[in-house]
C-alpha positions in Angstrom: -311.0 -27.2 -30.8 -310.8 -30.8 -31.7 -307.8 -33.0 -31.3 -307.1 -36.3 -33.0 -304.6 -39.1 -32.8 -302.1 -39.1 -35.7 -301.5 -42.3 -37.5 -298.0 -43.6 -37.1 -295.8 -45.0 -39.8 -292.2 -46.2 -39.8 -289.7 -45.7 -42.6 -286.7 -47.9 -43.0 -284.4 -48.1 -46.0 -287.0 -46.6 -48.4 -289.7 -49.0 -47.1 -292.9 -47.9 -45.4 -293.7 -50.1 -42.4 -297.2 -49.9 -40.8 -297.6 -49.4 -37.1 -297.6 -52.9 -35.6 -299.6 -51.8 -32.5 -300.7 -48.2 -32.0 -301.0 -48.8 -28.2 -297.3 -49.4 -27.9 -294.7 -46.6 -27.4 -292.7 -45.8 -30.5 -289.7 -47.7 -29.1 -291.8 -50.7 -28.2 -293.4 -50.7 -31.7 -290.0 -50.6 -33.4 -288.6 -53.4 -31.2 -291.6 -55.5 -31.9 -290.5 -55.4 -35.6 -287.1 -56.9 -34.7 -287.9 -60.5 -35.6 -288.2 -59.4 -39.2 -285.5 -56.7 -38.9 -282.9 -57.8 -36.4 -281.0 -54.5 -36.8 -283.9 -52.7 -35.1 -282.8 -54.0 -31.7 -280.1 -51.3 -31.7 -281.5 -48.8 -34.2 -281.8 -45.1 -33.7 -285.3 -43.7 -34.1 -285.4 -40.1 -35.4 -288.0 -37.6 -34.3 -291.2 -37.8 -36.3 -291.9 -35.9 -39.5 -295.6 -34.9 -40.0 -296.7 -35.6 -43.6 -300.0 -35.4 -45.4 -301.7 -38.7 -45.8 -304.7 -39.8 -47.9 -308.1 -38.0 -47.5 -306.6 -35.0 -45.7 -305.2 -37.1 -42.8 -301.8 -36.4 -41.2 -299.2 -39.1 -40.5 -296.3 -39.2 -38.1 -293.4 -40.8 -39.9 -290.6 -42.1 -37.8 -287.3 -42.9 -39.7 -285.4 -45.8 -38.4 -281.6 -45.7 -38.7 -279.6 -48.7 -37.9 -276.5 -48.2 -35.8 -273.4 -49.2 -37.7 -271.0 -51.1 -35.5 -267.4 -51.7 -36.5 -265.3 -54.6 -35.1 -261.8 -54.5 -34.7 
């Protein structure tokens, strides 16, 4: 039996974001995207969904949901 590392991808607001660094944990990878997406500093990361990618590959897709804060 052969095992292989799945490619990671992040999904936010309908956008597909590539994995910034596969050697980072999921949380670290999302936080590293925070300079471009400041809401990622407090975002919730949903468990991955495994989807079919190109050429028969499989991709782990992590959906990023920003935490909505209310003031007041």
